[in-house]
TORLO-175350 format. One record per residue (C-alpha): chain; x, y, z; residue in three letters. Coordinates in pm, 1 decimal, always signed. Example, Ala and Ser with C-alpha at 12.3 -4.5 7.8 and 13.67 -1.06 7.14 Angstrom:
<lotis>
<loti><cadena>A</cadena><px>+1230.0</px><py>-450.0</py><pz>+780.0</pz><residuo>ALA</residuo></loti>
<loti><cadena>A</cadena><px>+1367.0</px><py>-106.0</py><pz>+714.0</pz><residuo>SER</residuo></loti>
</lotis>
This chain:
<lotis>
<loti><cadena>A</cadena><px>+7534.9</px><py>-3226.0</py><pz>-7617.3</pz><residuo>MET</residuo></loti>
<loti><cadena>A</cadena><px>+7809.3</px><py>-3237.0</py><pz>-7878.5</pz><residuo>SER</residuo></loti>
<loti><cadena>A</cadena><px>+8120.0</px><py>-3437.3</py><pz>-7807.1</pz><residuo>LYS</residuo></loti>
<loti><cadena>A</cadena><px>+8481.7</px><py>-3336.9</py><pz>-7844.4</pz><residuo>THR</residuo></loti>
<loti><cadena>A</cadena><px>+8800.2</px><py>-3538.7</py><pz>-7854.4</pz><residuo>ARG</residuo></loti>
<loti><cadena>A</cadena><px>+9044.5</px><py>-3502.0</py><pz>-7564.7</pz><residuo>LEU</residuo></loti>
<loti><cadena>A</cadena><px>+9387.2</px><py>-3665.0</py><pz>-7563.4</pz><residuo>ASN</residuo></loti>
<loti><cadena>A</cadena><px>+9543.7</px><py>-3735.9</py><pz>-7224.0</pz><residuo>ILE</residuo></loti>
<loti><cadena>A</cadena><px>+9865.3</px><py>-3897.0</py><pz>-7111.1</pz><residuo>SER</residuo></loti>
<loti><cadena>A</cadena><px>+9865.5</px><py>-4136.9</py><pz>-6816.2</pz><residuo>LEU</residuo></loti>
<loti><cadena>A</cadena><px>+10125.8</px><py>-4332.9</py><pz>-6627.6</pz><residuo>ASP</residuo></loti>
<loti><cadena>A</cadena><px>+10150.3</px><py>-4680.0</py><pz>-6779.9</pz><residuo>GLN</residuo></loti>
<loti><cadena>A</cadena><px>+10024.6</px><py>-4850.5</py><pz>-6463.1</pz><residuo>ASP</residuo></loti>
<loti><cadena>A</cadena><px>+9707.0</px><py>-4637.5</py><pz>-6467.2</pz><residuo>LEU</residuo></loti>
<loti><cadena>A</cadena><px>+9652.0</px><py>-4704.7</py><pz>-6836.3</pz><residuo>ALA</residuo></loti>
<loti><cadena>A</cadena><px>+9688.2</px><py>-5078.7</py><pz>-6774.7</pz><residuo>ASP</residuo></loti>
<loti><cadena>A</cadena><px>+9451.8</px><py>-5060.3</py><pz>-6478.6</pz><residuo>PHE</residuo></loti>
<loti><cadena>A</cadena><px>+9178.2</px><py>-4873.2</py><pz>-6666.5</pz><residuo>ILE</residuo></loti>
<loti><cadena>A</cadena><px>+9192.3</px><py>-5118.6</py><pz>-6957.0</pz><residuo>LYS</residuo></loti>
<loti><cadena>A</cadena><px>+9132.9</px><py>-5410.2</py><pz>-6720.3</pz><residuo>VAL</residuo></loti>
<loti><cadena>A</cadena><px>+8872.3</px><py>-5217.7</py><pz>-6518.8</pz><residuo>TYR</residuo></loti>
<loti><cadena>A</cadena><px>+8655.6</px><py>-5127.3</py><pz>-6818.1</pz><residuo>VAL</residuo></loti>
<loti><cadena>A</cadena><px>+8668.8</px><py>-5480.8</py><pz>-6951.9</pz><residuo>GLN</residuo></loti>
<loti><cadena>A</cadena><px>+8568.0</px><py>-5631.2</py><pz>-6615.9</pz><residuo>GLU</residuo></loti>
<loti><cadena>A</cadena><px>+8292.2</px><py>-5374.7</py><pz>-6568.8</pz><residuo>ASN</residuo></loti>
<loti><cadena>A</cadena><px>+8162.5</px><py>-5378.0</py><pz>-6925.7</pz><residuo>ARG</residuo></loti>
<loti><cadena>A</cadena><px>+8208.3</px><py>-5008.3</py><pz>-6982.8</pz><residuo>THR</residuo></loti>
<loti><cadena>A</cadena><px>+8444.9</px><py>-4777.6</py><pz>-7168.8</pz><residuo>THR</residuo></loti>
<loti><cadena>A</cadena><px>+8735.4</px><py>-4557.9</py><pz>-7071.4</pz><residuo>VAL</residuo></loti>
<loti><cadena>A</cadena><px>+8539.1</px><py>-4258.2</py><pz>-7195.8</pz><residuo>ALA</residuo></loti>
<loti><cadena>A</cadena><px>+8243.5</px><py>-4346.0</py><pz>-6971.7</pz><residuo>GLU</residuo></loti>
<loti><cadena>A</cadena><px>+8464.0</px><py>-4389.6</py><pz>-6663.2</pz><residuo>VAL</residuo></loti>
<loti><cadena>A</cadena><px>+8632.6</px><py>-4054.9</py><pz>-6723.2</pz><residuo>ILE</residuo></loti>
<loti><cadena>A</cadena><px>+8298.0</px><py>-3887.2</py><pz>-6797.9</pz><residuo>THR</residuo></loti>
<loti><cadena>A</cadena><px>+8144.7</px><py>-4015.9</py><pz>-6473.4</pz><residuo>GLN</residuo></loti>
<loti><cadena>A</cadena><px>+8451.3</px><py>-3910.2</py><pz>-6275.7</pz><residuo>PHE</residuo></loti>
<loti><cadena>A</cadena><px>+8444.2</px><py>-3560.8</py><pz>-6423.8</pz><residuo>LEU</residuo></loti>
<loti><cadena>A</cadena><px>+8069.1</px><py>-3528.2</py><pz>-6367.6</pz><residuo>LEU</residuo></loti>
<loti><cadena>A</cadena><px>+8121.1</px><py>-3620.2</py><pz>-6001.7</pz><residuo>ALA</residuo></loti>
<loti><cadena>A</cadena><px>+8391.3</px><py>-3352.8</py><pz>-5973.4</pz><residuo>LEU</residuo></loti>
<loti><cadena>A</cadena><px>+8163.1</px><py>-3100.1</py><pz>-6141.1</pz><residuo>LYS</residuo></loti>
<loti><cadena>A</cadena><px>+7873.1</px><py>-3182.0</py><pz>-5905.8</pz><residuo>ARG</residuo></loti>
<loti><cadena>A</cadena><px>+8100.2</px><py>-3150.9</py><pz>-5604.9</pz><residuo>GLN</residuo></loti>
<loti><cadena>A</cadena><px>+8238.9</px><py>-2817.3</py><pz>-5725.2</pz><residuo>ALA</residuo></loti>
<loti><cadena>A</cadena><px>+7886.1</px><py>-2688.4</py><pz>-5783.2</pz><residuo>GLN</residuo></loti>
<loti><cadena>A</cadena><px>+7762.4</px><py>-2812.6</py><pz>-5446.7</pz><residuo>GLY</residuo></loti>
<loti><cadena>A</cadena><px>+7542.9</px><py>-3084.9</py><pz>-5596.4</pz><residuo>GLU</residuo></loti>
<loti><cadena>A</cadena><px>+7689.9</px><py>-3374.8</py><pz>-5404.7</pz><residuo>SER</residuo></loti>
<loti><cadena>A</cadena><px>+7548.9</px><py>-3725.8</py><pz>-5441.7</pz><residuo>MET</residuo></loti>
<loti><cadena>A</cadena><px>+7621.9</px><py>-3806.1</py><pz>-5076.3</pz><residuo>GLU</residuo></loti>
<loti><cadena>A</cadena><px>+7256.6</px><py>-3804.4</py><pz>-4970.2</pz><residuo>ILE</residuo></loti>
<loti><cadena>A</cadena><px>+7138.7</px><py>-4063.2</py><pz>-5221.0</pz><residuo>ILE</residuo></loti>
<loti><cadena>A</cadena><px>+7455.1</px><py>-4273.0</py><pz>-5189.1</pz><residuo>LEU</residuo></loti>
<loti><cadena>A</cadena><px>+7421.1</px><py>-4280.2</py><pz>-4810.2</pz><residuo>SER</residuo></loti>
<loti><cadena>A</cadena><px>+7070.5</px><py>-4432.3</py><pz>-4834.5</pz><residuo>ASN</residuo></loti>
<loti><cadena>A</cadena><px>+7113.5</px><py>-4800.4</py><pz>-4729.5</pz><residuo>PRO</residuo></loti>
<loti><cadena>A</cadena><px>+6846.0</px><py>-4928.2</py><pz>-4970.5</pz><residuo>ASP</residuo></loti>
<loti><cadena>A</cadena><px>+6998.0</px><py>-4740.9</py><pz>-5263.6</pz><residuo>PHE</residuo></loti>
<loti><cadena>A</cadena><px>+7344.1</px><py>-4868.1</py><pz>-5170.1</pz><residuo>HIS</residuo></loti>
<loti><cadena>A</cadena><px>+7221.6</px><py>-5230.9</py><pz>-5158.4</pz><residuo>LYS</residuo></loti>
<loti><cadena>A</cadena><px>+7045.0</px><py>-5193.4</py><pz>-5493.7</pz><residuo>ALA</residuo></loti>
<loti><cadena>A</cadena><px>+7353.5</px><py>-5036.2</py><pz>-5649.9</pz><residuo>LEU</residuo></loti>
<loti><cadena>A</cadena><px>+7578.8</px><py>-5318.3</py><pz>-5527.4</pz><residuo>ILE</residuo></loti>
<loti><cadena>A</cadena><px>+7331.1</px><py>-5578.7</py><pz>-5658.2</pz><residuo>ALA</residuo></loti>
<loti><cadena>A</cadena><px>+7319.9</px><py>-5417.7</py><pz>-6002.1</pz><residuo>VAL</residuo></loti>
<loti><cadena>A</cadena><px>+7698.2</px><py>-5391.6</py><pz>-6020.2</pz><residuo>GLN</residuo></loti>
<loti><cadena>A</cadena><px>+7727.3</px><py>-5757.7</py><pz>-5927.1</pz><residuo>SER</residuo></loti>
<loti><cadena>A</cadena><px>+7481.9</px><py>-5866.0</py><pz>-6199.2</pz><residuo>ARG</residuo></loti>
<loti><cadena>A</cadena><px>+7658.9</px><py>-5651.0</py><pz>-6456.9</pz><residuo>LEU</residuo></loti>
<loti><cadena>A</cadena><px>+7996.8</px><py>-5795.8</py><pz>-6365.3</pz><residuo>ARG</residuo></loti>
<loti><cadena>A</cadena><px>+7889.9</px><py>-6160.4</py><pz>-6369.7</pz><residuo>ASP</residuo></loti>
<loti><cadena>A</cadena><px>+7677.6</px><py>-6125.6</py><pz>-6683.0</pz><residuo>GLY</residuo></loti>
<loti><cadena>A</cadena><px>+7347.5</px><py>-6232.3</py><pz>-6524.4</pz><residuo>THR</residuo></loti>
<loti><cadena>A</cadena><px>+7167.8</px><py>-5905.6</py><pz>-6601.8</pz><residuo>SER</residuo></loti>
<loti><cadena>A</cadena><px>+6869.9</px><py>-5940.4</py><pz>-6830.1</pz><residuo>GLU</residuo></loti>
<loti><cadena>A</cadena><px>+6880.7</px><py>-5675.7</py><pz>-7100.6</pz><residuo>TRP</residuo></loti>
<loti><cadena>A</cadena><px>+6570.0</px><py>-5529.3</py><pz>-7266.0</pz><residuo>HIS</residuo></loti>
<loti><cadena>A</cadena><px>+6516.2</px><py>-5301.7</py><pz>-7562.7</pz><residuo>THR</residuo></loti>
<loti><cadena>A</cadena><px>+6382.6</px><py>-4950.7</py><pz>-7519.7</pz><residuo>PHE</residuo></loti>
<loti><cadena>A</cadena><px>+6053.3</px><py>-5059.6</py><pz>-7674.7</pz><residuo>GLU</residuo></loti>
<loti><cadena>A</cadena><px>+6016.0</px><py>-5351.7</py><pz>-7431.6</pz><residuo>GLU</residuo></loti>
<loti><cadena>A</cadena><px>+6062.2</px><py>-5122.8</py><pz>-7134.6</pz><residuo>VAL</residuo></loti>
<loti><cadena>A</cadena><px>+5867.6</px><py>-4815.7</py><pz>-7243.9</pz><residuo>PHE</residuo></loti>
<loti><cadena>A</cadena><px>+5601.5</px><py>-4933.2</py><pz>-7487.2</pz><residuo>SER</residuo></loti>
<loti><cadena>A</cadena><px>+5234.5</px><py>-4960.9</py><pz>-7389.4</pz><residuo>ASP</residuo></loti>
</lotis>
């Protein structure tokens, strides 16, 4: 899908918060906004993620992954390492 540029204005406290948040979570402002908007779109279209997010095993796995991403202990692999024969 092609991308387009969107300029937004935020309160200074929100701008400061998102800058710290993305740095701590090793992501980008664009990715945070994209995920937020996708969640809104799913909700508006009746495609809620509540079922999968309410699964206790999925929730535990998600928390574990977030923790490893935040503390830098995740082991990263190339596409070829993961999907090659």
